[in-house]
PDB file of N, H, CA, C and O in Angstrom:
ATOM      1  N   MET A   1       6.937  17.032  -1.492  1.00  0.00           N
ATOM      2  CA  MET A   1       8.607  16.281  -1.644  1.00  0.00           C
ATOM      3  C   MET A   1       9.224  16.542  -0.479  1.00  0.00           C
ATOM      4  O   MET A   1       9.401  17.678  -0.039  1.00  0.00           O
ATOM      5  N   SER A   2       9.530  15.631  -0.003  1.00  0.00           N
ATOM      6  H   SER A   2       9.386  14.708  -0.360  1.00  0.00           H
ATOM      7  CA  SER A   2      10.387  15.311   1.318  1.00  0.00           C
ATOM      8  C   SER A   2      11.645  14.647   1.402  1.00  0.00           C
ATOM      9  O   SER A   2      11.909  13.867   0.487  1.00  0.00           O
ATOM     10  N   ASN A   3      12.470  14.801   2.316  1.00  0.00           N
ATOM     11  H   ASN A   3      12.256  15.435   3.060  1.00  0.00           H
ATOM     12  CA  ASN A   3      13.629  13.670   2.599  1.00  0.00           C
ATOM     13  C   ASN A   3      13.532  12.478   3.802  1.00  0.00           C
ATOM     14  O   ASN A   3      14.377  11.623   4.065  1.00  0.00           O
ATOM     15  N   TYR A   4      12.221  12.708   4.440  1.00  0.00           N
ATOM     16  H   TYR A   4      11.534  13.403   4.226  1.00  0.00           H
ATOM     17  CA  TYR A   4      11.578  11.888   5.492  1.00  0.00           C
ATOM     18  C   TYR A   4      12.691  10.417   5.485  1.00  0.00           C
ATOM     19  O   TYR A   4      13.466  10.098   6.386  1.00  0.00           O
ATOM     20  N   CYS A   5      12.494   9.815   4.381  1.00  0.00           N
ATOM     21  H   CYS A   5      11.864  10.074   3.649  1.00  0.00           H
ATOM     22  CA  CYS A   5      12.665   8.406   3.917  1.00  0.00           C
ATOM     23  C   CYS A   5      14.491   8.027   4.071  1.00  0.00           C
ATOM     24  O   CYS A   5      14.946   6.885   4.132  1.00  0.00           O
ATOM     25  N   SER A   6      15.301   9.302   4.106  1.00  0.00           N
ATOM     26  H   SER A   6      14.931  10.229   4.056  1.00  0.00           H
ATOM     27  CA  SER A   6      16.741   8.766   3.604  1.00  0.00           C
ATOM     28  C   SER A   6      17.106   8.148   4.689  1.00  0.00           C
ATOM     29  O   SER A   6      17.990   7.342   4.400  1.00  0.00           O
ATOM     30  N   ASN A   7      16.784   8.131   6.106  1.00  0.00           N
ATOM     31  H   ASN A   7      16.066   8.786   6.341  1.00  0.00           H
ATOM     32  CA  ASN A   7      17.663   7.341   7.269  1.00  0.00           C
ATOM     33  C   ASN A   7      16.828   6.192   7.637  1.00  0.00           C
ATOM     34  O   ASN A   7      17.082   5.671   8.724  1.00  0.00           O
ATOM     35  N   CYS A   8      15.886   5.706   6.936  1.00  0.00           N
ATOM     36  H   CYS A   8      15.679   6.129   6.053  1.00  0.00           H
ATOM     37  CA  CYS A   8      14.718   4.966   7.593  1.00  0.00           C
ATOM     38  C   CYS A   8      15.164   3.740   7.213  1.00  0.00           C
ATOM     39  O   CYS A   8      16.118   3.679   6.437  1.00  0.00           O
ATOM     40  N   HIS A   9      14.495   2.470   7.737  1.00  0.00           N
ATOM     41  H   HIS A   9      13.720   2.519   8.368  1.00  0.00           H
ATOM     42  CA  HIS A   9      15.168   1.194   8.103  1.00  0.00           C
ATOM     43  C   HIS A   9      14.790   0.596   7.124  1.00  0.00           C
ATOM     44  O   HIS A   9      15.609  -0.092   6.515  1.00  0.00           O
ATOM     45  N   TYR A  10      13.200   0.694   6.602  1.00  0.00           N
ATOM     46  H   TYR A  10      12.535   1.253   7.097  1.00  0.00           H
ATOM     47  CA  TYR A  10      12.375   0.507   5.488  1.00  0.00           C
ATOM     48  C   TYR A  10      13.132   0.912   4.218  1.00  0.00           C
ATOM     49  O   TYR A  10      14.051   1.723   4.334  1.00  0.00           O
ATOM     50  N   ASP A  11      12.799   0.380   2.933  1.00  0.00           N
ATOM     51  H   ASP A  11      12.052  -0.279   2.838  1.00  0.00           H
ATOM     52  CA  ASP A  11      13.452   0.213   1.684  1.00  0.00           C
ATOM     53  C   ASP A  11      11.808   0.949   1.145  1.00  0.00           C
ATOM     54  O   ASP A  11      10.769   0.289   1.161  1.00  0.00           O
ATOM     55  N   HIS A  12      11.880   2.321   0.723  1.00  0.00           N
ATOM     56  H   HIS A  12      12.724   2.857   0.710  1.00  0.00           H
ATOM     57  CA  HIS A  12      10.471   3.012   0.056  1.00  0.00           C
ATOM     58  C   HIS A  12      10.438   2.609  -1.355  1.00  0.00           C
ATOM     59  O   HIS A  12       9.560   3.113  -2.056  1.00  0.00           O
ATOM     60  N   LYS A  13      11.413   1.625  -1.970  1.00  0.00           N
ATOM     61  H   LYS A  13      12.126   1.215  -1.401  1.00  0.00           H
ATOM     62  CA  LYS A  13      10.988   1.820  -3.325  1.00  0.00           C
ATOM     63  C   LYS A  13      10.698  -0.041  -3.420  1.00  0.00           C
ATOM     64  O   LYS A  13      10.637  -0.517  -4.553  1.00  0.00           O
ATOM     65  N   LYS A  14      10.562  -0.837  -2.400  1.00  0.00           N
ATOM     66  H   LYS A  14      10.611  -0.450  -1.480  1.00  0.00           H
ATOM     67  CA  LYS A  14       9.919  -2.125  -2.292  1.00  0.00           C
ATOM     68  C   LYS A  14       8.184  -1.856  -1.617  1.00  0.00           C
ATOM     69  O   LYS A  14       7.643  -1.252  -0.690  1.00  0.00           O
ATOM     70  N   LYS A  15       7.869  -2.611  -2.601  1.00  0.00           N
ATOM     71  H   LYS A  15       8.309  -3.101  -3.354  1.00  0.00           H
ATOM     72  CA  LYS A  15       6.005  -2.686  -1.823  1.00  0.00           C
ATOM     73  C   LYS A  15       5.485  -4.176  -1.110  1.00  0.00           C
ATOM     74  O   LYS A  15       4.381  -4.407  -0.618  1.00  0.00           O
ATOM     75  N   THR A  16       6.520  -4.985  -1.214  1.00  0.00           N
ATOM     76  H   THR A  16       7.417  -4.798  -1.614  1.00  0.00           H
ATOM     77  CA  THR A  16       6.638  -6.296  -0.469  1.00  0.00           C
ATOM     78  C   THR A  16       7.622  -7.027  -0.472  1.00  0.00           C
ATOM     79  O   THR A  16       8.498  -7.067  -1.337  1.00  0.00           O
ATOM     80  N   GLY A  17       7.527  -7.790   0.702  1.00  0.00           N
ATOM     81  H   GLY A  17       6.816  -7.758   1.404  1.00  0.00           H
ATOM     82  CA  GLY A  17       8.904  -8.700   0.879  1.00  0.00           C
ATOM     83  C   GLY A  17       9.718  -7.794   2.459  1.00  0.00           C
ATOM     84  O   GLY A  17       9.361  -6.902   3.229  1.00  0.00           O
ATOM     85  N   ASP A  18      10.929  -8.666   2.292  1.00  0.00           N
ATOM     86  H   ASP A  18      11.219  -9.391   1.667  1.00  0.00           H
ATOM     87  CA  ASP A  18      11.753  -7.920   3.439  1.00  0.00           C
ATOM     88  C   ASP A  18      12.123  -6.567   3.580  1.00  0.00           C
ATOM     89  O   ASP A  18      12.586  -5.957   2.617  1.00  0.00           O
ATOM     90  N   LYS A  19      12.003  -6.154   4.435  1.00  0.00           N
ATOM     91  H   LYS A  19      11.628  -6.650   5.218  1.00  0.00           H
ATOM     92  CA  LYS A  19      12.305  -4.310   4.235  1.00  0.00           C
ATOM     93  C   LYS A  19      11.461  -3.515   3.618  1.00  0.00           C
ATOM     94  O   LYS A  19      11.703  -2.346   3.319  1.00  0.00           O
ATOM     95  N   ALA A  20      10.343  -4.164   3.381  1.00  0.00           N
ATOM     96  H   ALA A  20      10.147  -5.114   3.624  1.00  0.00           H
ATOM     97  CA  ALA A  20       9.650  -3.047   2.324  1.00  0.00           C
ATOM     98  C   ALA A  20       8.889  -2.092   3.457  1.00  0.00           C
ATOM     99  O   ALA A  20       8.611  -2.168   4.654  1.00  0.00           O
ATOM    100  N   CYS A  21       8.709  -1.092   2.296  1.00  0.00           N
ATOM    101  H   CYS A  21       8.935  -1.031   1.323  1.00  0.00           H
ATOM    102  CA  CYS A  21       7.961   0.095   3.529  1.00  0.00           C
ATOM    103  C   CYS A  21       6.315  -0.140   3.281  1.00  0.00           C
ATOM    104  O   CYS A  21       5.449  -0.195   2.407  1.00  0.00           O
ATOM    105  N   PRO A  22       6.495  -0.213   4.375  1.00  0.00           N
ATOM    106  CA  PRO A  22       4.938  -0.257   4.978  1.00  0.00           C
ATOM    107  C   PRO A  22       4.018   0.739   4.435  1.00  0.00           C
ATOM    108  O   PRO A  22       3.011   0.316   3.867  1.00  0.00           O
ATOM    109  N   PHE A  23       4.220   2.047   4.529  1.00  0.00           N
ATOM    110  H   PHE A  23       5.038   2.390   4.991  1.00  0.00           H
ATOM    111  CA  PHE A  23       3.134   2.823   3.904  1.00  0.00           C
ATOM    112  C   PHE A  23       2.685   2.522   2.445  1.00  0.00           C
ATOM    113  O   PHE A  23       1.539   2.818   2.108  1.00  0.00           O
ATOM    114  N   ASN A  24       3.546   1.946   1.571  1.00  0.00           N
ATOM    115  H   ASN A  24       4.477   1.706   1.845  1.00  0.00           H
ATOM    116  CA  ASN A  24       3.598   1.413   0.200  1.00  0.00           C
ATOM    117  C   ASN A  24       1.865   0.175   0.282  1.00  0.00           C
ATOM    118  O   ASN A  24       0.805   0.322  -0.326  1.00  0.00           O
ATOM    119  N   SER A  25       2.172  -0.644   1.023  1.00  0.00           N
ATOM    120  H   SER A  25       3.033  -0.764   1.518  1.00  0.00           H
ATOM    121  CA  SER A  25       1.248  -1.894   1.121  1.00  0.00           C
ATOM    122  C   SER A  25       0.044  -1.163   1.616  1.00  0.00           C
ATOM    123  O   SER A  25      -0.816  -0.834   0.800  1.00  0.00           O
ATOM    124  N   LEU A  26      -0.119  -0.818   3.157  1.00  0.00           N
ATOM    125  H   LEU A  26       0.580  -1.085   3.820  1.00  0.00           H
ATOM    126  CA  LEU A  26      -0.775  -0.078   3.757  1.00  0.00           C
ATOM    127  C   LEU A  26      -1.747   0.761   2.735  1.00  0.00           C
ATOM    128  O   LEU A  26      -2.874   0.353   2.457  1.00  0.00           O
ATOM    129  N   TYR A  27      -1.178   2.013   2.186  1.00  0.00           N
ATOM    130  H   TYR A  27      -0.262   2.344   2.412  1.00  0.00           H
ATOM    131  CA  TYR A  27      -1.946   2.460   0.895  1.00  0.00           C
ATOM    132  C   TYR A  27      -3.030   2.043   0.182  1.00  0.00           C
ATOM    133  O   TYR A  27      -4.156   2.541   0.181  1.00  0.00           O
ATOM    134  N   TRP A  28      -2.454   0.693  -0.683  1.00  0.00           N
ATOM    135  H   TRP A  28      -1.539   0.288  -0.682  1.00  0.00           H
ATOM    136  CA  TRP A  28      -2.987   0.464  -1.382  1.00  0.00           C
ATOM    137  C   TRP A  28      -4.304  -0.533  -0.471  1.00  0.00           C
ATOM    138  O   TRP A  28      -5.407  -0.454  -1.012  1.00  0.00           O
ATOM    139  N   ASN A  29      -4.249  -1.387   0.768  1.00  0.00           N
ATOM    140  H   ASN A  29      -3.353  -1.451   1.208  1.00  0.00           H
ATOM    141  CA  ASN A  29      -5.070  -1.856   1.743  1.00  0.00           C
ATOM    142  C   ASN A  29      -6.143  -0.462   1.738  1.00  0.00           C
ATOM    143  O   ASN A  29      -7.273  -0.481   1.249  1.00  0.00           O
ATOM    144  N   PHE A  30      -5.671   0.405   2.220  1.00  0.00           N
ATOM    145  H   PHE A  30      -4.753   0.419   2.617  1.00  0.00           H
ATOM    146  CA  PHE A  30      -6.891   1.726   2.553  1.00  0.00           C
ATOM    147  C   PHE A  30      -7.437   1.571   1.531  1.00  0.00           C
ATOM    148  O   PHE A  30      -8.374   0.774   1.559  1.00  0.00           O
ATOM    149  N   TYR A  31      -7.112   2.238   0.203  1.00  0.00           N
ATOM    150  H   TYR A  31      -6.351   2.886   0.179  1.00  0.00           H
ATOM    151  CA  TYR A  31      -7.860   2.046  -0.976  1.00  0.00           C
ATOM    152  C   TYR A  31      -8.948   1.064  -1.384  1.00  0.00           C
ATOM    153  O   TYR A  31     -10.115   1.380  -1.612  1.00  0.00           O
ATOM    154  N   ASN A  32      -8.271  -0.562  -1.474  1.00  0.00           N
ATOM    155  H   ASN A  32      -7.323  -0.819  -1.289  1.00  0.00           H
ATOM    156  CA  ASN A  32      -9.075  -1.432  -1.514  1.00  0.00           C
ATOM    157  C   ASN A  32     -10.232  -1.599  -0.491  1.00  0.00           C
ATOM    158  O   ASN A  32     -11.331  -1.898  -0.958  1.00  0.00           O
ATOM    159  N   THR A  33     -10.092  -1.419   1.041  1.00  0.00           N
ATOM    160  H   THR A  33      -9.199  -1.176   1.420  1.00  0.00           H
ATOM    161  CA  THR A  33     -10.926  -1.595   1.809  1.00  0.00           C
ATOM    162  C   THR A  33     -12.073  -0.403   1.861  1.00  0.00           C
ATOM    163  O   THR A  33     -13.191  -0.596   2.337  1.00  0.00           O
ATOM    164  N   HIS A  34     -11.645   0.825   1.316  1.00  0.00           N
ATOM    165  H   HIS A  34     -10.736   0.982   0.929  1.00  0.00           H
ATOM    166  CA  HIS A  34     -12.933   1.745   1.729  1.00  0.00           C
ATOM    167  C   HIS A  34     -13.358   2.099  -0.167  1.00  0.00           C
ATOM    168  O   HIS A  34     -13.846   3.153  -0.572  1.00  0.00           O
ATOM    169  N   ARG A  35     -13.113   1.284  -0.751  1.00  0.00           N
ATOM    170  H   ARG A  35     -12.716   0.427  -0.421  1.00  0.00           H
ATOM    171  CA  ARG A  35     -13.493   1.358  -2.205  1.00  0.00           C
ATOM    172  C   ARG A  35     -14.880   1.915  -2.592  1.00  0.00           C
ATOM    173  O   ARG A  35     -14.970   2.648  -3.576  1.00  0.00           O
ATOM    174  N   ASP A  36     -16.086   1.560  -1.772  1.00  0.00           N
ATOM    175  H   ASP A  36     -16.013   0.965  -0.972  1.00  0.00           H
ATOM    176  CA  ASP A  36     -17.426   1.684  -2.070  1.00  0.00           C
ATOM    177  C   ASP A  36     -17.636   3.014  -2.061  1.00  0.00           C
ATOM    178  O   ASP A  36     -18.333   3.610  -2.881  1.00  0.00           O
ATOM    179  N   LYS A  37     -16.805   3.706  -0.774  1.00  0.00           N
ATOM    180  H   LYS A  37     -16.238   3.222  -0.108  1.00  0.00           H
ATOM    181  CA  LYS A  37     -16.834   4.962  -0.290  1.00  0.00           C
ATOM    182  C   LYS A  37     -16.156   6.213  -1.096  1.00  0.00           C
ATOM    183  O   LYS A  37     -16.389   7.421  -1.135  1.00  0.00           O
ATOM    184  N   LEU A  38     -15.301   5.436  -1.656  1.00  0.00           N
ATOM    185  H   LEU A  38     -15.111   4.455  -1.624  1.00  0.00           H
ATOM    186  CA  LEU A  38     -13.741   6.557  -2.892  1.00  0.00           C
ATOM    187  C   LEU A  38     -13.954   6.746  -4.103  1.00  0.00           C
ATOM    188  O   LEU A  38     -13.592   7.771  -4.681  1.00  0.00           O
ATOM    189  N   GLU A  39     -14.837   5.375  -4.900  1.00  0.00           N
ATOM    190  H   GLU A  39     -15.131   4.542  -4.430  1.00  0.00           H
ATOM    191  CA  GLU A  39     -14.059   5.244  -5.689  1.00  0.00           C
ATOM    192  C   GLU A  39     -15.110   6.421  -6.805  1.00  0.00           C
ATOM    193  O   GLU A  39     -14.882   6.450  -8.014  1.00  0.00           O
ATOM    194  N   LYS A  40     -16.149   7.253  -6.212  1.00  0.00           N
ATOM    195  H   LYS A  40     -16.334   7.230  -5.230  1.00  0.00           H
ATOM    196  CA  LYS A  40     -17.007   7.837  -7.328  1.00  0.00           C
ATOM    197  C   LYS A  40     -15.924   9.618  -7.130  1.00  0.00           C
ATOM    198  O   LYS A  40     -15.940  10.594  -7.880  1.00  0.00           O
ATOM    199  N   ASN A  41     -15.286   9.440  -6.098  1.00  0.00           N
ATOM    200  H   ASN A  41     -15.273   8.647  -5.489  1.00  0.00           H
ATOM    201  CA  ASN A  41     -14.383  11.062  -6.100  1.00  0.00           C
ATOM    202  C   ASN A  41     -13.902  10.781  -7.437  1.00  0.00           C
ATOM    203  O   ASN A  41     -13.732   9.666  -7.929  1.00  0.00           O
ATOM    204  N   GLN A  42     -13.683  12.020  -8.025  1.00  0.00           N
ATOM    205  H   GLN A  42     -13.821  12.927  -7.625  1.00  0.00           H
ATOM    206  CA  GLN A  42     -12.896  12.257  -9.159  1.00  0.00           C
ATOM    207  C   GLN A  42     -11.613  12.284  -8.880  1.00  0.00           C
ATOM    208  O   GLN A  42     -10.761  11.921  -9.691  1.00  0.00           O
ATOM    209  N   ARG A  43     -11.370  12.688  -7.789  1.00  0.00           N
ATOM    210  H   ARG A  43     -12.063  12.983  -7.131  1.00  0.00           H
ATOM    211  CA  ARG A  43      -9.442  12.855  -7.190  1.00  0.00           C
ATOM    212  C   ARG A  43      -8.821  11.759  -7.115  1.00  0.00           C
ATOM    213  O   ARG A  43      -7.619  11.564  -7.293  1.00  0.00           O
ATOM    214  N   VAL A  44     -10.147  10.560  -6.682  1.00  0.00           N
ATOM    215  H   VAL A  44     -11.124  10.718  -6.538  1.00  0.00           H
ATOM    216  CA  VAL A  44      -9.493   9.348  -6.199  1.00  0.00           C
ATOM    217  C   VAL A  44      -9.274   8.473  -7.084  1.00  0.00           C
ATOM    218  O   VAL A  44      -8.315   7.713  -6.947  1.00  0.00           O
ATOM    219  N   ALA A  45     -10.253   8.376  -8.363  1.00  0.00           N
ATOM    220  H   ALA A  45     -11.032   8.994  -8.474  1.00  0.00           H
ATOM    221  CA  ALA A  45     -10.220   7.437  -9.697  1.00  0.00           C
ATOM    222  C   ALA A  45      -9.436   6.803  -9.995  1.00  0.00           C
ATOM    223  O   ALA A  45      -9.141   5.608  -9.985  1.00  0.00           O
ATOM    224  N   MET A  46      -8.797   8.362 -10.502  1.00  0.00           N
ATOM    225  H   MET A  46      -9.037   9.333 -10.509  1.00  0.00           H
ATOM    226  CA  MET A  46      -7.152   7.318 -11.028  1.00  0.00           C
ATOM    227  C   MET A  46      -6.363   6.745 -10.397  1.00  0.00           C
ATOM    228  O   MET A  46      -5.416   6.315 -11.054  1.00  0.00           O
ATOM    229  N   MET A  47      -6.345   6.407  -8.598  1.00  0.00           N
ATOM    230  H   MET A  47      -7.114   6.756  -8.064  1.00  0.00           H
ATOM    231  CA  MET A  47      -5.592   5.431  -8.719  1.00  0.00           C
ATOM    232  C   MET A  47      -6.390   4.412  -8.131  1.00  0.00           C
ATOM    233  O   MET A  47      -5.838   3.568  -7.426  1.00  0.00           O
ATOM    234  N   TYR A  48      -8.150   4.363  -8.413  1.00  0.00           N
ATOM    235  H   TYR A  48      -8.599   5.048  -8.987  1.00  0.00           H
ATOM    236  CA  TYR A  48      -8.256   2.761  -9.103  1.00  0.00           C
ATOM    237  C   TYR A  48      -8.146   2.288  -9.754  1.00  0.00           C
ATOM    238  O   TYR A  48      -8.036   1.068  -9.876  1.00  0.00           O
ATOM    239  N   ARG A  49      -8.126   3.549 -10.830  1.00  0.00           N
ATOM    240  H   ARG A  49      -8.215   4.540 -10.731  1.00  0.00           H
ATOM    241  CA  ARG A  49      -7.877   2.517 -12.038  1.00  0.00           C
ATOM    242  C   ARG A  49      -6.069   2.224 -12.284  1.00  0.00           C
ATOM    243  O   ARG A  49      -5.687   1.430 -13.144  1.00  0.00           O
ATOM    244  N   THR A  50      -5.176   2.930 -11.466  1.00  0.00           N
ATOM    245  H   THR A  50      -5.487   3.574 -10.767  1.00  0.00           H
ATOM    246  CA  THR A  50      -4.085   1.806 -11.155  1.00  0.00           C
ATOM    247  C   THR A  50      -4.151   0.772 -10.748  1.00  0.00           C
ATOM    248  O   THR A  50      -3.663  -0.205 -11.316  1.00  0.00           O
ATOM    249  N   TRP A  51      -4.882   0.734  -9.474  1.00  0.00           N
ATOM    250  H   TRP A  51      -5.279   1.527  -9.013  1.00  0.00           H
ATOM    251  CA  TRP A  51      -5.359  -0.402  -9.138  1.00  0.00           C
ATOM    252  C   TRP A  51      -5.730  -1.747  -9.666  1.00  0.00           C
ATOM    253  O   TRP A  51      -5.402  -2.889  -9.343  1.00  0.00           O
ATOM    254  N   ASP A  52      -6.657  -1.169 -10.741  1.00  0.00           N
ATOM    255  H   ASP A  52      -6.924  -0.242 -11.003  1.00  0.00           H
ATOM    256  CA  ASP A  52      -7.446  -2.323 -11.325  1.00  0.00           C
ATOM    257  C   ASP A  52      -6.137  -2.549 -12.887  1.00  0.00           C
ATOM    258  O   ASP A  52      -6.536  -3.371 -13.711  1.00  0.00           O
ATOM    259  N   LYS A  53      -5.487  -2.236 -13.041  1.00  0.00           N
ATOM    260  H   LYS A  53      -5.163  -1.568 -12.372  1.00  0.00           H
ATOM    261  CA  LYS A  53      -4.403  -2.312 -13.842  1.00  0.00           C
ATOM    262  C   LYS A  53      -3.485  -3.436 -13.210  1.00  0.00           C
ATOM    263  O   LYS A  53      -2.995  -4.324 -13.907  1.00  0.00           O
ATOM    264  N   LYS A  54      -3.296  -3.347 -11.936  1.00  0.00           N
ATOM    265  H   LYS A  54      -3.694  -2.625 -11.369  1.00  0.00           H
ATOM    266  CA  LYS A  54      -2.252  -4.590 -11.542  1.00  0.00           C
ATOM    267  C   LYS A  54      -2.838  -5.809 -11.599  1.00  0.00           C
ATOM    268  O   LYS A  54      -4.067  -5.802 -11.668  1.00  0.00           O
ATOM    269  N   SER A  55      -2.227  -6.957 -11.588  1.00  0.00           N
ATOM    270  H   SER A  55      -1.228  -6.962 -11.532  1.00  0.00           H
ATOM    271  CA  SER A  55      -2.491  -8.004 -11.615  1.00  0.00           C
ATOM    272  C   SER A  55      -3.245  -8.718 -10.393  1.00  0.00           C
ATOM    273  O   SER A  55      -3.432  -7.858  -9.532  1.00  0.00           O
ATOM    274  N   ASN A  56      -3.580  -9.540 -10.123  1.00  0.00           N
ATOM    275  H   ASN A  56      -3.428 -10.239 -10.822  1.00  0.00           H
ATOM    276  CA  ASN A  56      -4.408 -10.457  -9.158  1.00  0.00           C
ATOM    277  C   ASN A  56      -3.555 -10.638  -8.475  1.00  0.00           C
ATOM    278  O   ASN A  56      -3.744 -10.259  -7.320  1.00  0.00           O
ATOM    279  N   ASP A  57      -2.113 -11.332  -8.809  1.00  0.00           N
ATOM    280  H   ASP A  57      -1.960 -11.641  -9.748  1.00  0.00           H
ATOM    281  CA  ASP A  57      -1.156 -11.772  -7.730  1.00  0.00           C
ATOM    282  C   ASP A  57      -0.614 -10.817  -6.444  1.00  0.00           C
ATOM    283  O   ASP A  57      -0.591 -10.940  -5.219  1.00  0.00           O
ATOM    284  N   GLU A  58      -0.007  -9.347  -7.853  1.00  0.00           N
ATOM    285  H   GLU A  58      -0.025  -9.247  -8.848  1.00  0.00           H
ATOM    286  CA  GLU A  58       0.340  -8.358  -6.961  1.00  0.00           C
ATOM    287  C   GLU A  58      -0.714  -7.689  -6.241  1.00  0.00           C
ATOM    288  O   GLU A  58      -0.221  -6.879  -5.456  1.00  0.00           O
ATOM    289  N   LYS A  59      -2.035  -7.713  -6.199  1.00  0.00           N
ATOM    290  H   LYS A  59      -2.435  -8.372  -6.836  1.00  0.00           H
ATOM    291  CA  LYS A  59      -3.162  -7.249  -5.365  1.00  0.00           C
ATOM    292  C   LYS A  59      -2.879  -8.004  -4.341  1.00  0.00           C
ATOM    293  O   LYS A  59      -2.619  -7.473  -3.261  1.00  0.00           O
ATOM    294  N   GLU A  60      -2.878  -9.692  -4.523  1.00  0.00           N
ATOM    295  H   GLU A  60      -3.090 -10.123  -5.401  1.00  0.00           H
ATOM    296  CA  GLU A  60      -2.989 -10.341  -3.008  1.00  0.00           C
ATOM    297  C   GLU A  60      -1.492 -10.203  -2.562  1.00  0.00           C
ATOM    298  O   GLU A  60      -1.561 -10.315  -1.338  1.00  0.00           O
ATOM    299  N   GLU A  61      -0.150 -10.016  -2.904  1.00  0.00           N
ATOM    300  H   GLU A  61      -0.094  -9.925  -3.898  1.00  0.00           H
ATOM    301  CA  GLU A  61       0.831 -10.039  -2.652  1.00  0.00           C
ATOM    302  C   GLU A  61       0.755  -8.121  -1.436  1.00  0.00           C
ATOM    303  O   GLU A  61       1.322  -7.901  -0.366  1.00  0.00           O
ATOM    304  N   LEU A  62       0.147  -7.498  -1.986  1.00  0.00           N
ATOM    305  H   LEU A  62      -0.313  -7.678  -2.856  1.00  0.00           H
ATOM    306  CA  LEU A  62       0.432  -6.286  -1.410  1.00  0.00           C
ATOM    307  C   LEU A  62      -0.907  -6.308  -0.094  1.00  0.00           C
ATOM    308  O   LEU A  62      -0.578  -5.631   0.880  1.00  0.00           O
ATOM    309  N   LEU A  63      -2.004  -6.833   0.003  1.00  0.00           N
ATOM    310  H   LEU A  63      -2.272  -7.382  -0.789  1.00  0.00           H
ATOM    311  CA  LEU A  63      -2.802  -6.993   0.925  1.00  0.00           C
ATOM    312  C   LEU A  63      -2.394  -8.054   1.752  1.00  0.00           C
ATOM    313  O   LEU A  63      -2.753  -7.969   2.927  1.00  0.00           O
ATOM    314  N   THR A  64      -1.739  -9.020   1.425  1.00  0.00           N
ATOM    315  H   THR A  64      -1.448  -9.089   0.471  1.00  0.00           H
ATOM    316  CA  THR A  64      -1.357  -9.764   2.187  1.00  0.00           C
ATOM    317  C   THR A  64       0.083  -9.077   3.299  1.00  0.00           C
ATOM    318  O   THR A  64       0.091  -9.350   4.500  1.00  0.00           O
ATOM    319  N   GLN A  65       1.078  -8.291   2.725  1.00  0.00           N
ATOM    320  H   GLN A  65       1.072  -8.070   1.750  1.00  0.00           H
ATOM    321  CA  GLN A  65       1.770  -7.325   2.942  1.00  0.00           C
ATOM    322  C   GLN A  65       1.085  -6.347   4.338  1.00  0.00           C
ATOM    323  O   GLN A  65       1.498  -6.284   5.496  1.00  0.00           O
ATOM    324  N   ALA A  66       0.365  -5.928   3.945  1.00  0.00           N
ATOM    325  H   ALA A  66       0.030  -5.979   3.004  1.00  0.00           H
ATOM    326  CA  ALA A  66      -0.556  -4.757   4.911  1.00  0.00           C
ATOM    327  C   ALA A  66      -1.093  -5.420   5.752  1.00  0.00           C
ATOM    328  O   ALA A  66      -1.190  -4.899   6.863  1.00  0.00           O
ATOM    329  N   ASP A  67      -1.687  -6.917   5.541  1.00  0.00           N
ATOM    330  H   ASP A  67      -1.608  -7.341   4.638  1.00  0.00           H
ATOM    331  CA  ASP A  67      -2.195  -7.503   6.684  1.00  0.00           C
ATOM    332  C   ASP A  67      -1.188  -7.717   7.852  1.00  0.00           C
ATOM    333  O   ASP A  67      -1.383  -7.390   9.023  1.00  0.00           O
ATOM    334  N   TYR A  68      -0.022  -8.351   7.317  1.00  0.00           N
ATOM    335  H   TYR A  68       0.136  -8.617   6.366  1.00  0.00           H
ATOM    336  CA  TYR A  68       1.118  -9.072   8.286  1.00  0.00           C
ATOM    337  C   TYR A  68       1.225  -7.369   8.663  1.00  0.00           C
ATOM    338  O   TYR A  68       0.908  -7.395   9.852  1.00  0.00           O
ATOM    339  N   TYR A  69       1.469  -6.028   8.354  1.00  0.00           N
ATOM    340  H   TYR A  69       1.727  -6.007   7.388  1.00  0.00           H
ATOM    341  CA  TYR A  69       1.687  -5.161   9.173  1.00  0.00           C
ATOM    342  C   TYR A  69       0.818  -4.757   9.878  1.00  0.00           C
ATOM    343  O   TYR A  69       1.177  -4.213  10.922  1.00  0.00           O
ATOM    344  N   LEU A  70      -0.606  -4.860   9.593  1.00  0.00           N
ATOM    345  H   LEU A  70      -0.898  -5.302   8.745  1.00  0.00           H
ATOM    346  CA  LEU A  70      -1.361  -4.618  10.540  1.00  0.00           C
ATOM    347  C   LEU A  70      -1.416  -5.430  11.561  1.00  0.00           C
ATOM    348  O   LEU A  70      -2.150  -4.843  12.357  1.00  0.00           O
ATOM    349  N   LYS A  71      -1.109  -6.366  12.002  1.00  0.00           N
ATOM    350  H   LYS A  71      -0.513  -6.842  11.355  1.00  0.00           H
ATOM    351  CA  LYS A  71      -0.903  -7.300  12.924  1.00  0.00           C
ATOM    352  C   LYS A  71      -0.274  -7.419  13.538  1.00  0.00           C
ATOM    353  O   LYS A  71      -0.525  -7.851  14.663  1.00  0.00           O
ATOM    354  N   HIS A  72       1.333  -6.976  12.973  1.00  0.00           N
ATOM    355  H   HIS A  72       1.537  -6.625  12.059  1.00  0.00           H
ATOM    356  CA  HIS A  72       2.116  -6.699  13.672  1.00  0.00           C
ATOM    357  C   HIS A  72       2.811  -5.140  14.021  1.00  0.00           C
ATOM    358  O   HIS A  72       4.036  -5.035  14.076  1.00  0.00           O
ATOM    359  N   VAL A  73       1.728  -3.714  14.294  1.00  0.00           N
ATOM    360  H   VAL A  73       0.733  -3.800  14.248  1.00  0.00           H
ATOM    361  CA  VAL A  73       2.304  -2.896  14.230  1.00  0.00           C
ATOM    362  C   VAL A  73       2.729  -2.575  15.284  1.00  0.00           C
ATOM    363  O   VAL A  73       3.260  -1.465  15.252  1.00  0.00           O
ATOM    364  N   ASN A  74       2.738  -3.204  16.520  1.00  0.00           N
ATOM    365  H   ASN A  74       2.307  -4.106  16.546  1.00  0.00           H
ATOM    366  CA  ASN A  74       3.988  -2.935  17.565  1.00  0.00           C
ATOM    367  C   ASN A  74       5.265  -3.320  17.201  1.00  0.00           C
ATOM    368  O   ASN A  74       6.210  -2.743  17.740  1.00  0.00           O
ATOM    369  N   ASP A  75       5.487  -4.267  16.313  1.00  0.00           N
ATOM    370  H   ASP A  75       4.720  -4.736  15.875  1.00  0.00           H
ATOM    371  CA  ASP A  75       6.731  -4.957  16.334  1.00  0.00           C
ATOM    372  C   ASP A  75       7.307  -4.178  14.922  1.00  0.00           C
ATOM    373  O   ASP A  75       8.023  -4.856  14.186  1.00  0.00           O
ATOM    374  N   LEU A  76       7.024  -2.849  14.557  1.00  0.00           N
ATOM    375  H   LEU A  76       6.442  -2.299  15.155  1.00  0.00           H
ATOM    376  CA  LEU A  76       7.446  -2.272  13.441  1.00  0.00           C
ATOM    377  C   LEU A  76       8.840  -1.276  14.101  1.00  0.00           C
ATOM    378  O   LEU A  76       9.510  -0.573  13.344  1.00  0.00           O
TER     379      LEU A  76
END
């Protein structure tokens, strides 16, 4: 628990869209990319259950946002 985000340009509550915090979509992108290696880990399994509950549209939006950030990392 910290206060690192208090003066940040990005909105930590937004997952996608303008000024969405990059960590939100990049977090889910990481889990999605490495599912085959991580999903059997008991501590991580809960996050995959959360991911699986998201609609396909929300997943696609998050992954598209993460892809944008990864391609434009030097512009962030």
